C-alpha positions as CSV (number, residue, x, y, z in Angstrom):
1,M,139.0,-134.3,46.3
2,T,142.8,-134.4,47.4
3,S,144.2,-131.0,48.1
4,K,146.9,-131.8,45.2
5,N,144.1,-133.3,42.8
6,R,142.0,-129.8,43.3
7,A,145.1,-128.2,42.6
8,L,145.6,-129.7,39.6
9,A,141.6,-129.4,38.6
10,Q,142.6,-125.8,38.6
11,N,145.5,-125.3,36.4
12,I,144.0,-127.1,34.1
13,Y,141.1,-124.8,34.3
14,L,143.2,-122.0,34.3
15,I,145.8,-123.7,30.8
16,L,142.3,-124.5,28.9
17,A,141.0,-120.6,29.9
18,A,143.9,-119.3,28.6
19,L,143.5,-121.2,25.5
20,F,140.2,-120.2,24.8
21,I,141.0,-116.9,24.9
22,A,144.0,-117.5,22.8
23,S,141.5,-118.9,20.4
24,L,139.2,-116.4,20.0
25,V,141.8,-112.9,20.0
26,A,143.6,-115.0,17.6
27,S,140.4,-115.9,15.6
28,N,139.8,-112.1,15.8
29,L,142.7,-110.8,14.6
30,I,143.2,-112.8,11.5
31,F,139.4,-113.5,10.1
32,Q,140.7,-111.1,6.5
33,K,142.4,-113.8,4.7
34,F,140.4,-116.2,2.7
35,F,141.5,-120.2,2.0
36,Y,139.7,-122.5,-0.2
37,W,140.1,-126.0,2.1
38,Y,138.4,-128.7,-0.8
39,P,140.2,-130.0,-4.3
40,F,137.1,-129.7,-6.2
41,D,136.2,-126.5,-8.1
42,M,132.6,-125.9,-6.5
43,E,130.8,-122.8,-6.9
44,L,128.0,-121.5,-4.8
45,F,126.0,-118.7,-5.1
46,G,129.2,-116.6,-6.5
47,V,131.5,-118.3,-3.9
48,K,133.5,-121.1,-3.9
49,L,131.6,-123.6,-1.5
50,F,134.7,-124.5,0.6
51,E,136.1,-120.4,0.9
52,V,136.4,-119.9,4.4
53,S,138.5,-117.8,6.2
54,V,141.5,-118.6,7.9
55,G,139.5,-117.0,11.4
56,L,137.6,-120.2,11.4
57,L,140.3,-122.4,12.2
58,P,141.3,-121.4,15.8
59,Y,137.3,-121.0,16.7
60,P,136.5,-124.3,16.7
61,I,138.7,-124.7,19.6
62,T,136.9,-122.7,21.6
63,F,133.6,-124.9,21.4
64,L,135.7,-127.7,22.3
65,I,136.9,-125.8,25.3
66,T,133.5,-124.8,26.1
67,D,131.9,-128.3,25.8
68,I,135.0,-129.9,28.0
69,L,134.8,-126.9,31.1
70,S,130.4,-127.3,30.7
71,E,131.1,-131.7,31.3
72,I,133.8,-131.6,33.6
73,Y,133.5,-128.2,35.8
74,G,130.1,-127.6,35.3
75,Q,127.8,-124.8,33.4
76,K,128.8,-121.8,35.8
77,K,132.6,-122.1,34.9
78,A,132.0,-122.6,31.4
79,N,130.6,-119.1,31.2
80,Q,132.9,-117.8,33.1
81,V,135.4,-118.1,30.9
82,V,133.0,-116.9,28.0
83,V,132.6,-114.0,30.1
84,A,136.4,-113.4,29.7
85,G,136.4,-113.9,26.4
86,I,134.6,-110.7,26.0
87,F,136.9,-108.4,28.3
88,A,139.5,-110.2,26.7
89,S,138.5,-109.1,22.8
90,L,137.4,-105.7,23.9
91,F,140.7,-104.6,25.6
92,S,142.8,-106.3,22.0
93,L,140.4,-103.7,19.9
94,G,141.6,-101.0,22.1
95,I,145.0,-102.2,21.6
96,I,144.3,-102.1,17.7
97,F,142.3,-98.6,18.3
98,I,145.5,-97.4,19.6
99,G,148.1,-99.1,16.7
100,N,145.5,-98.0,14.5
101,Y,146.1,-94.1,15.4
102,A,150.1,-94.6,16.1
103,P,151.5,-92.3,13.2
104,A,154.8,-95.1,11.7
105,T,158.1,-93.9,12.0
106,P,159.6,-93.4,8.6
107,W,162.1,-96.8,8.7
108,S,159.2,-98.7,10.0
109,P,159.0,-102.1,8.5
110,V,154.8,-101.7,8.8
111,N,153.8,-98.7,7.6
112,D,150.6,-96.9,8.4
113,E,149.1,-98.2,5.4
114,T,149.4,-102.1,5.3
115,F,148.8,-102.3,9.5
116,N,145.3,-100.0,8.2
117,L,144.8,-102.5,5.6
118,V,145.3,-105.3,7.8
119,F,144.4,-104.1,11.4
120,G,141.9,-101.1,9.5
121,A,138.5,-103.6,10.0
122,T,139.2,-105.5,12.7
123,P,137.6,-103.0,15.4
124,L,134.0,-103.2,12.8
125,A,135.3,-107.0,12.8
126,V,136.0,-108.0,16.5
127,L,132.6,-105.7,17.3
128,A,130.8,-108.1,15.1
129,S,132.7,-111.2,16.4
130,M,131.8,-111.0,19.9
131,M,128.5,-110.2,18.8
132,A,127.6,-113.2,17.7
133,Y,130.2,-114.7,19.8
134,L,128.6,-113.6,22.7
135,F,125.6,-115.3,21.5
136,A,126.5,-118.1,20.3
137,Q,129.2,-119.6,23.3
138,F,126.0,-119.0,25.9
139,I,123.2,-121.0,23.4
140,D,126.3,-123.9,23.5
141,I,126.6,-124.1,26.6
142,K,123.1,-123.7,27.4
143,V,121.5,-126.8,24.8
144,Y,124.5,-128.5,26.0
145,H,123.5,-128.8,30.0
146,F,120.1,-129.2,28.3
147,W,120.9,-132.3,26.8
148,K,123.8,-133.5,29.8
149,N,120.3,-133.2,32.6
150,L,117.7,-135.0,29.4
151,T,120.0,-137.8,29.3
152,K,121.3,-137.4,33.0
153,G,124.8,-137.8,31.7
154,K,124.9,-140.4,29.4
155,Y,125.6,-139.7,25.4
156,L,128.1,-137.5,25.4
157,W,128.4,-137.6,21.5
158,L,124.4,-136.0,21.5
159,R,125.0,-133.1,23.6
160,N,128.9,-132.6,21.6
161,N,126.8,-132.4,18.3
162,F,124.1,-131.1,18.7
163,S,124.9,-128.4,21.1
164,T,127.6,-127.4,18.7
165,F,125.9,-127.9,15.5
166,T,123.4,-125.1,16.8
167,S,125.4,-122.3,18.3
168,Q,127.9,-122.9,15.3
169,F,125.0,-121.7,12.7
170,I,123.4,-118.9,14.9
171,D,127.5,-117.4,15.2
172,T,127.8,-118.0,11.4
173,L,125.0,-116.3,10.5
174,T,124.7,-113.5,12.9
175,V,128.9,-112.3,12.3
176,L,127.9,-112.5,8.0
177,L,125.2,-110.5,8.9
178,L,127.0,-107.8,10.5
179,L,130.0,-107.7,8.6
180,C,128.0,-107.9,5.3
181,S,125.7,-104.4,7.2
182,F,129.5,-102.8,8.0
183,G,130.5,-103.2,4.8
184,I,133.5,-105.4,5.2
185,I,131.7,-108.3,3.0
186,Q,129.7,-107.9,0.3
187,W,126.2,-108.9,0.1
188,D,126.5,-111.4,-2.8
189,K,128.9,-113.4,-0.9
190,F,126.8,-114.3,1.8
191,L,125.1,-117.0,1.4
192,G,127.8,-118.9,0.0
193,L,130.0,-117.6,2.7
194,L,127.2,-118.8,5.1
195,I,126.9,-122.4,3.8
196,S,130.7,-122.7,3.0
197,G,131.1,-121.6,7.2
198,V,128.6,-124.2,8.5
199,L,129.7,-126.7,6.4
200,F,133.1,-126.4,7.7
201,K,132.7,-125.7,11.5
202,I,129.7,-129.5,11.6
203,L,133.2,-131.0,9.8
204,I,135.1,-129.6,12.6
205,A,132.7,-129.9,15.2
206,A,132.3,-134.2,14.1
207,L,135.9,-134.2,14.2
208,D,136.5,-133.1,17.7
209,T,134.1,-135.7,19.3
210,P,136.9,-137.9,19.5
211,F,138.8,-135.8,21.4
212,L,137.0,-134.9,23.6
213,Y,135.3,-138.5,24.5
214,G,139.6,-138.8,25.2
215,F,139.4,-135.6,27.3
216,V,136.8,-136.6,29.7
217,Y,137.6,-140.3,30.1
218,L,141.3,-139.0,31.6
219,F,139.4,-136.2,33.6
220,R,136.9,-138.9,35.1
221,K,139.9,-140.9,35.7
222,Q,142.4,-138.7,36.8
223,F,139.6,-136.8,39.8
224,N,137.0,-139.8,39.8
225,L,134.0,-138.8,38.8
226,K,131.3,-140.3,37.6
227,P,129.6,-140.2,34.3
228,G,127.4,-136.6,34.5
229,E,129.4,-135.7,37.8
230,E,131.1,-132.7,37.5
231,I,134.3,-130.6,39.5
232,Q,133.2,-128.9,42.2
233,N,134.1,-125.6,44.0
234,I,137.5,-125.0,42.8
């Protein structure tokens, strides 16, 4: 690989890592708003079937990015970004904690009550999300490389969807168990939100497959990579 291509690969890696971390932190900050994303009025176990948190909107991006990193840069580089995401989440948790206890001025557009209403549950949510995220992301990368090695670099759609479906289910199950245990979400909403969240994530994972193929094609063309080959030593 030429020095120019190596520098380009490093820059792209940094951009993907930044997008990953931004998506992860954003999903933790906005999780308390729920929306109804399906046109039909369907209810299951006391929850509208397609009622999900807006925090799910950026979160699937993280799994697409880890799949791209796993395919092009390898398992080690993908894991490094996951660890960086944990530190970023902890840092945001600390900032929110300080901000929550800093008294608002009388003229502040956002008073203490409003700030606490929006971000008061965030520390627990971030903790729950990080624990779920830690399990899910490492499993996603592990399953992805299992299928990549088993198929000798073929059938990209298979490892993308199998790894994402597995990890997204684990993520949704773990975070809902923790949020319900912390009292942030009522237990009677658990099953409905679990099914809705998993269906939403599976749909997004299926839709992102063409994007993964497109990105991998461009990477292989730019860096002259064979199927299954990874960029080394960046």
